[in-house]
C-alpha positions in Angstrom: -45.0 5.9 -1.3 -48.1 7.6 -1.5 -50.1 7.8 -5.1 -53.1 9.4 -5.2 -55.8 9.4 -8.5 -56.7 12.3 -9.4 -58.7 11.3 -12.9 -62.1 10.9 -12.6 -63.0 6.9 -11.8 -65.5 4.8 -13.6 -67.2 2.2 -11.6 -67.2 -1.0 -13.2 -69.4 -4.3 -12.3 -67.4 -7.4 -12.4 -69.2 -10.8 -12.4 -66.4 -12.8 -11.5 -63.6 -12.6 -8.5 -60.6 -11.3 -10.0 -58.6 -13.9 -7.7 -60.5 -16.5 -10.0 -59.1 -14.9 -13.1 -55.6 -14.6 -11.4 -55.7 -18.5 -10.8 -56.8 -18.9 -14.1 -53.8 -17.1 -15.5 -51.1 -18.9 -14.1 -50.4 -16.0 -11.0 -50.3 -16.9 -7.2 -53.9 -16.3 -5.9 -53.3 -15.2 -2.8 -53.5 -12.0 -1.7 -50.0 -9.8 -2.7 -49.1 -7.4 0.3 -47.6 -4.0 0.0 -44.4 -3.5 2.1 -45.6 -0.7 3.9 -49.4 -0.9 3.9 -52.2 -3.6 4.3 -53.4 -6.2 2.1 -54.6 -4.8 -1.1 -58.1 -6.2 -1.9 -58.3 -6.8 -5.9 -61.6 -7.3 -6.3 -62.6 -3.7 -5.0 -59.9 -2.3 -7.1 -61.2 -4.0 -9.9 -64.4 -2.7 -9.5 -62.8 1.2 -8.9 -60.4 1.4 -11.8 -61.2 -1.7 -14.0 -60.2 -5.3 -14.0 -56.9 -4.8 -16.6 -55.5 -2.2 -14.1 -55.9 -4.3 -11.0 -54.5 -7.7 -13.1 -51.8 -5.7 -13.9 -50.7 -4.6 -10.3 -51.6 -8.1 -9.3 -48.8 -9.3 -12.3 -46.6 -6.4 -11.0 -46.2 -7.4 -7.3 -45.9 -11.2 -8.6 -42.8 -10.2 -10.7 -44.3 -11.0 -14.4 -43.9 -7.4 -15.3 -44.3 -8.2 -19.1 -47.8 -9.1 -18.4 -48.2 -6.0 -16.3 -47.1 -4.4 -19.0 -50.1 -6.2 -21.8 -52.3 -5.2 -19.1 -51.7 -2.0 -18.3 -52.0 -1.3 -22.4 -55.2 -2.8 -22.0 -56.3 0.0 -19.3 -55.1 2.5 -21.2 -57.1 1.9 -24.2 -59.9 1.9 -22.1 -58.6 4.9 -20.2 -56.6 6.8 -22.9 -56.6 10.0 -20.4 -55.9 8.8 -17.4 -52.3 10.3 -16.5 -51.1 8.1 -14.3 -51.8 4.8 -16.0 -48.8 5.7 -18.2 -46.5 6.1 -15.4 -47.6 2.2 -14.2 -46.9 1.2 -17.3 -43.8 3.0 -17.1 -42.4 1.3 -14.5 -43.1 -2.1 -15.8 -41.7 -1.2 -18.8 -38.4 -0.1 -16.9 -38.4 -3.8 -15.2 -38.3 -5.5 -18.6 -35.8 -3.2 -19.4 -38.2 -1.0 -22.2 -36.6 1.9 -21.4 -36.9 3.7 -24.7 -40.7 3.4 -24.2 -40.7 4.1 -20.3 -39.2 7.0 -21.1 -42.3 8.3 -23.9 -44.7 7.3 -21.0 -43.4 9.5 -18.3 -43.7 12.1 -21.1 -47.3 11.3 -21.9 -47.9 11.6 -17.8 -46.3 15.4 -18.4 -48.2 16.3 -21.3 -51.7 14.8 -19.7 -51.4 16.6 -16.8 -49.9 19.9 -18.1 -48.1 20.5 -14.5 -51.7 20.9 -13.0 -52.2 18.8 -10.2 -54.0 19.2 -6.6 -51.0 17.5 -5.1 -47.5 18.3 -5.8 -46.4 14.8 -4.6 -47.8 12.9 -7.5 -45.5 14.5 -9.9 -42.9 12.4 -8.0 -43.4 9.3 -9.4 -43.5 10.7 -13.0 -39.8 12.1 -12.3 -38.4 8.9 -10.9 -39.9 6.7 -13.8 -38.3 9.5 -16.0 -35.0 9.4 -14.7 -34.7 5.3 -14.4 -35.5 5.5 -18.0 -32.6 8.3 -18.5 -30.2 5.8 -16.4 -31.2 3.1 -18.0 -30.3 4.9 -21.3 -26.9 5.8 -19.7 -28.2 9.4 -19.7 -26.7 10.1 -16.1 -26.9 13.8 -16.0 -30.5 13.9 -16.9 -31.5 11.1 -14.1 -29.8 13.1 -11.4 -31.5 16.1 -12.5 -35.1 14.1 -12.4 -34.1 12.1 -9.4 -33.3 15.5 -7.2 -36.7 16.7 -8.7 -38.8 13.1 -7.6 -37.2 14.2 -4.2 -37.8 17.3 -3.9 -41.8 16.9 -4.6 -41.6 13.9 -2.2 -38.7 13.8 0.1 -39.8 10.8 1.6 -39.3 8.8 -1.6 -36.3 6.1 -0.3 -36.5 4.6 -3.3 -35.6 7.4 -5.8 -32.5 8.0 -2.8 -31.3 4.8 -3.3 -31.3 5.2 -6.9 -29.7 8.7 -7.0 -26.8 7.2 -5.2 -26.4 4.5 -7.5 -26.6 7.0 -10.1 -23.9 8.9 -8.3 -21.7 6.2 -7.9 -21.9 5.3 -11.7 -20.8 8.5 -12.2 -18.0 8.1 -9.7 -19.5 11.3 -7.3 -18.5 8.8 -4.3 -19.5 11.4 -1.7 -22.5 12.3 -3.1 -23.2 8.7 -3.2 -22.5 8.5 0.3 -24.9 11.0 1.3 -27.7 9.5 -0.4 -26.8 5.7 0.8 -26.8 7.3 4.4 -29.8 8.9 3.9 -31.4 5.7 2.8 -30.1 3.8 5.3 -31.4 5.8 8.0 -35.0 5.4 6.8 -35.0 1.9 6.7 -33.3 1.8 10.3 -36.5 4.0 11.2 -39.0 1.2 9.4 -41.5 -0.3 12.4 -39.4 -3.4 13.2 -42.7 -4.6 14.1 -44.0 -5.2 10.7 -44.4 -8.7 9.3 -42.1 -7.6 6.5 -38.7 -7.3 9.1 -37.0 -9.8 6.8 -37.5 -7.6 3.8 -36.1 -4.5 6.0 -32.9 -6.4 7.4 -32.3 -7.5 3.5 -32.7 -3.6 2.3 -30.3 -2.8 5.5 -27.7 -5.4 4.1 -28.1 -4.1 0.5 -27.4 -0.7 1.4 -24.1 -1.5 4.2 -22.8 -3.4 1.5 -22.9 -0.2 -1.3 -21.7 2.1 1.6 -18.5 -0.3 2.4 -17.5 -0.8 -1.1 -17.7 3.3 -1.5 -16.3 4.0 1.7 -13.2 1.9 1.0 -12.5 3.6 -2.5 -12.2 7.2 0.0 
């Protein structure tokens, strides 16, 4: 998913390698890869966004979402007007099922941007975050509406489509769930099969096929 930073970026000098910091804190210091992109330059990210933001991203991709929350919070303390830090922390909060706080971070994002961004697709992550929080709180209809908004702003957001399908399934709206799962499977199938992440691709397709088979049996 495209994530563009539209806030003013402050350059912060770092005197120690971020990989060294991460290794000392007990997280794998090897480069972490985005399934849809190149290896991430953590020291470069630290220089542009600050070490707390970079550490939070590293922790999140390593699966340690609680520490990611703590580092995103420190980053927010440094840059309280950076709206996208709130969506970043919100996703980490959602991973540890702190949905009320995730919802609050989504709302803070909207207050800070006041619906004014240069690229409308920047809204998609915040709407998806709020949808995740609503779904986690059992507010399924509100989740559906925000997932639709996220997809409207970013039609390539396959994660929002998959999660919308799951909410439809929870509501018993089988046909709508199937339509979203079919769309997600098509996206997964079109990924470049030469990617080194083709095992992940196969796993995702298998997962979606399981949902489709289960839902089709209910028709």
